[in-house]
N, C-alpha and C positions, 0 to 999 in steps of 0.2 A: 660170227662174231660181229658184236657192237659195241662202242664206248657209250657208258652210260652216264659217266660225269667227268668232267675235266677240271683242273685247277690248276691256275698259274700265278708263280709266286717272282716278280723283278722279272719277268719276260718282258723283252724289246718295252712295247708303251704301257704294259701291264704292271699296274704294281704291285694288285690282285684281280684274281679274276675266278669265280667259279661259276659254271655253266653246264647244266643237266642236257643229253642228246637223246633222243629216242631209236629205234631200231627203222631202215626206211630213211626216208628223205628229213633232213633238215637244212634248213634256208637261215643264213647267218645274216641280217639284212642291214645296211647302215650307209650312211656318206662316207666317202672315202675321208681314210684321215682317222677314223674312230679304232681300227685295230683288228678288222676282221682276219686278214689275211694273217697276222701275227697269230692270234687263235689257230688258226688251220697248220701253219708252218710248225707249231709246237709240237702238232701231232706227228708231222713228217718226223722232227728231231726225234721223237720217239720210237718210231716207228722203224728208221734206219740209220739212226745216230749222227748224223747231219740234216743241212738245210743246203737246198738248190740256191737260197739266195744269199748266202752266208760262207765264206773259204775259211773261215776258224768261228771261234765261241764267242767271240768279244761283243759282236754285235746284236747277238742273242739275250745278251743283259741290258736291264735298265739300265739308262747311266746313272754313276753316280753309285754301284750297287756294285759287290764283288761275284756276287750270284745270283742265278737263278734256278726257279724251280718250276718240273713238269710233273703232275700227278693224274694218273687216271686211272679209272673203276673200268675194268673191260670185263664185258660178258659172253661167255661163249660154252653155247649149252648150258649147261646144267653146271656150270661153276665159275666164279668171279676171281680176278684179280686184280690188284693195286700197281700200278708200276711207278715207278718215279725215278725222274732223271736231275741230277743237280750239275748245273752248268755253272762252271767257274771261269773268272776272267783269266787266274795263273793255273797252272796244273792240270790234273789229268780231270776230267766229267766221271761223273760217278753215277752209280745206279741203284736204288732197293726194290726189290719184289716183295709184296705183301709185307711191309715194314721190317724186312727182315734183315740182315746184315749187310754192310756194304760192299758192292761188286763192281767190275769195270762196264763203262758205257755199254760197250759191246756185248754184254750178258743181256739185255736189251733187246737188241736188234732182231728181227722177226717175228717177236712175241706178239706185237700188233699192228702186222701187215699192211701197207697201205699203199697205195698210187694216186700221185697227184696229179690232175693237168690243169697247168699254168696259163696267165698270158707268155709267159717264157719261154713257153715250149718250141714257140716258131724260132730259135736259137739254138735248137737241138741242130736244126738243117743249117741256117744259116749264121750261127755265133761263130765263137772261137773255139778252139780244141778243150779249152777247160772246163765249158759249159757240157760237152760231150764226154770229157772223161768223170764230170761226175756225176753225171747219169750212170753212167758203167759202175763206179764205185756205189752208189745206192742199192744197183739192180744187183749185184753180185754180192754186197752185201747181207741181201734177203736170201739170196739162193744158195750160196755157198755159207754154210756154218764158220768156216775159217778165214773168212777172206778179211773182216773187219781186223783182225788180232795182225793178220800179216799184211795189211797196207798200214796200220799203225807201226807195225816196225820198221818197214822199209822205209817213212818217210823220217822216222828218229835217225835213220844209217844214213839217208841222204843229206838231213840237216849238219849230221858230224863229217861226212864228207868233204859237204861245201865248205866248212870252216877249215878243215885243212888244206884245201886248196885255195883258200884266199891266205891262210897262213904262209905257203909257200910261194904265193903272187907278189906279195907286199913286201915278206922278210918280217913281219912282226909279231911278237906272241911267241915266238920261239923258244924252244927249251933252251935256258942258259949254256945250259951242261953239257949237250948231246945235240942242240940246232936241228941245221934240218934232216939229218940222218934219222932224227927220232920221228920228226911227222911223217917221212916218207914211209918209215916202218908201218906207220900207225895208219898213214893212208893204203897200205897194200890189205891192211890186215880189212879195216871200213871197204874196201873194195871189193873182196873176196865177200862179205855179208852183203853187200849192193847189189852182186850179183845173182847170188841166190836167189835171195829175196823178190828180185826183180824177175828174174826167169817164173819164179811161183806166181805170181802177179801177170804175168803176162799170160801162161797156162791158165789162168782162172779169168781171165778175160776172154780170153778166146772159145773159152768152154761156156759162157755167159751169153756171148755173141751168136754163138751156134744155136744157143737153146731158142733165140730171138727172132734167126735168119726167117723159118718156115712161116711162123703168125703172122710176121711183119708183112711180107709179103703177100700174102693169103688179105689179111686183113686190108691193107692197102690198096688189094684188086675189089674186096667187096664194098670200099667206099667208093673207090674213084673209075671203077671199070675195069672191067675183066680185059682188056687192051693196053692199060697201063700196069707195068713193070717193074716195083720197086725191090731194092736188095740193098744188105748192110754189107759192108768191107771194114773189117778191123785192120788198121795201120800200126802192127806195134814198132816201138822204136827198138826193143830186142827185135827182131825179126829173124834172126837167127836160130830162134826159139823154135821156128818153123821150117826152118832150112836145114839144118844141120843135127846129126846123131848126138855129136857134144858140143852143142852150145856155149856151154861156160867155158872152154878154150876159144871157141870164136871171139868169143864178149870180148873176155880178157887180152885178145891183141887188139880189138878195138880200139878197148882203152888205152893201150901202149901208143896205138898212131894217133891218138888225138889229146894226147898229155899235153903236149906244150900249149895246145889251146883251151883245156881245162883251167891251167896252171894261169896263164893270162886273164881271161877272163872271170876265175872264182866261182864255175859254176860246176854242175854235172850235168856234162852235154849230151848224152842218150840215156836211157832209162824209161820205163813205166810212165814217168812224170812229163813225158813227152809224146804218148800215144794220141792217138785221134782215132775216129770211126767215122767213115763217108758213108753218106746216104747216097743212094744212087738210083735215077728216076732213070727208065729204058736205058741204063747201062752208061748216062754222063752222070756228073758229079751234082746231085740236085743245088748244093749251094750256088752253083754257079749259072744253072739253067732253069733250075725251078721256079713257076709263077708264086707271088702269094698265096695264091690259095691253095695251090699245091704246097706247098711248104707246111701250112697247116693240117693239110690233109697226110702228111707223111711224118708229122709230129704226133698227130693222134692217134695214127695206127702204131707206131711205136710203142706210144705208152700203152694201149691196150694189149698190145703183145707183149708189155712187161707182166698187164695185168694179168695175162693169160697164165704166163710163166709161174709167176706169185701163184695163182689159184692152184695150177695144181702141184706143184712143191708143197704148199700146206695144208693142200687137199680141201680147202675154205675159202671163200671168198675175202679177200682183204678189203680194205674201208676203204672209198672212191672219193676223193678229193677234188671239185670243179672250183678253182680259186678264182673267181669272176672271167670264167672262160665265155660265157655267153655272149658279154657284152664285145669281145674279140671276133665272133664269129658270125659266118653270115648264115643264112635262113638254113640252107640243107644242110651246115656242117653243125648246128644246134640240134636240127631233129636227129643227125646219126648219134653225138654225145648225147643226145635227151634218150634216145631211144636205150643206148650202153646202159646210164643211169639208173633205168626205171628196174633193171633185171637185178639190182646189187641189195646186199643185206642190208647196208650204211652207207649212206652218202651225205657229204658234207659240203654244201654250195654256202658260197660267199656272192652278195649281189648290191651293188649300189643302191637301186630302186629297183620298185615294185615289179617297174616294166621293164625290168632286166631277167625279170623270173619267166622263163619259158611258157607256151602254154600250148596245151594239147587239144585238138577237135575244138570242143566247142567251151571246155573246162578249162581250170588251172593246170599248170604242171601237174599236182597230185593234190588231190582231194586232200587227203591226211598228214601233208607237209609240216613238220615240225616246225614252224619259223620263230627264230628269235631276234628279237629287237635291238641291235647292237648300242644303240643311246642309250637305252635305260639299262643294257648291262654295262654302259660305261658308267652313266649316274650311280647304279646300284653301289659299283665297287669304290667311286670317289666317295661315296656315304660312310662306307664300314659295312655297310649289309653283309658282305662275303664273309665277315666274319662266323656267325652262325654256322653257316655252310662248311666253312673251313674246319670248323670244330667238329661237323658232323664227318665228313669225312676222316679225320684223326681217329675220331670214335672207330668206324668202321673197320680201319685197320686194326687199331688197339684189338678190336673184340675178334678179328679175325685171328689175333696171335694167340688170344687168352681161349678160345676157343682150339686153336693148332697142341697148345701147350696142355691143356686139360685132356684131351685125347692121347697125347704120347702119355701123359702121366697115368692114364687109365690103362693104356698098353703094358704100361711099367708092371703095376698092380695084377692086372691080369696074368703076365709070364710068370711072376712071383708065386701066384696062385698055383701056376700050373706045374711049378715045380714042387 
């Protein structure tokens, strides 16, 4: 599987951008600030439904615009599909497949599986819990078909519950007829949904982390040496799910105990939004004891473990994105990730300068690498030369729709003749 063409409209720093990729190694080369990372981030969004760089859709949209569009042609064996995501400043993001009807964004997740290696990966070990939760969410969205919908529903319920807690805390916006009693009744309903969805997320996250545990430990040992032991430990806020046969009742009692604190602070004090993942090195918390180099190796091992799990799940190699990672790594770790990248169907690499492109033996990184000059791409975009390419992509979608309609019409004629 590989992306043959990518088109962006009003995505971050790109008003318009259309570029072609090839199977194998693709290198986007250009000075910092030209928008290389924005290009590969768009592929991550198309693949997983979210970005590791943003917690909401708004930063993904060009300043002053209300929406952004990501469109990609994806080749998979003998088939080709066009996937389109529309990111909006307000409301729900939408998706289209082969120019068809509008669908939910979650309907695109996993159709173009990818795994990204980025300069921020070290934060998976040393950063805050939100960084690790985002990783878990992206991994689970790829590996579990229902996860994205469950997460979306939970997020909505959590916002509604928070709003009611704030109403109770400050006494504002209460129903003039029923007042506090109506809010308490609503809170009970939302809390029940919060618990049900939260338990499902907890089980799903535990499932995904269980899939990553063995390859993570094995890959880390291969990178760092057999004497080094790395492990993953899921720390769910709803730990009752792991401890009790009837976790819902225990969680409900927990909420009753913390109710005054939740009202006082206007927050959901427990739930999957407070989960964490601990990376252990030789049975110690790596965040506190690992060196900078060990953290990088653990982050690489975690992403490679995700790649292995995604590859097994889809029975095909996901697209690998290496975003400015070579400039961050020492020579040994460059070689490790280089060896990994050389075995993939498609790799997208961003580098600021030619000197950042790794070399192998006496030759360059890859003799057949497809190098894209991002500065030239930027000039082309600003000059309006993207219009013909955008039109070509629209014609491709229209042509596929026409062919599909013709095929359907012919099948109808055939059925009538058979009658």
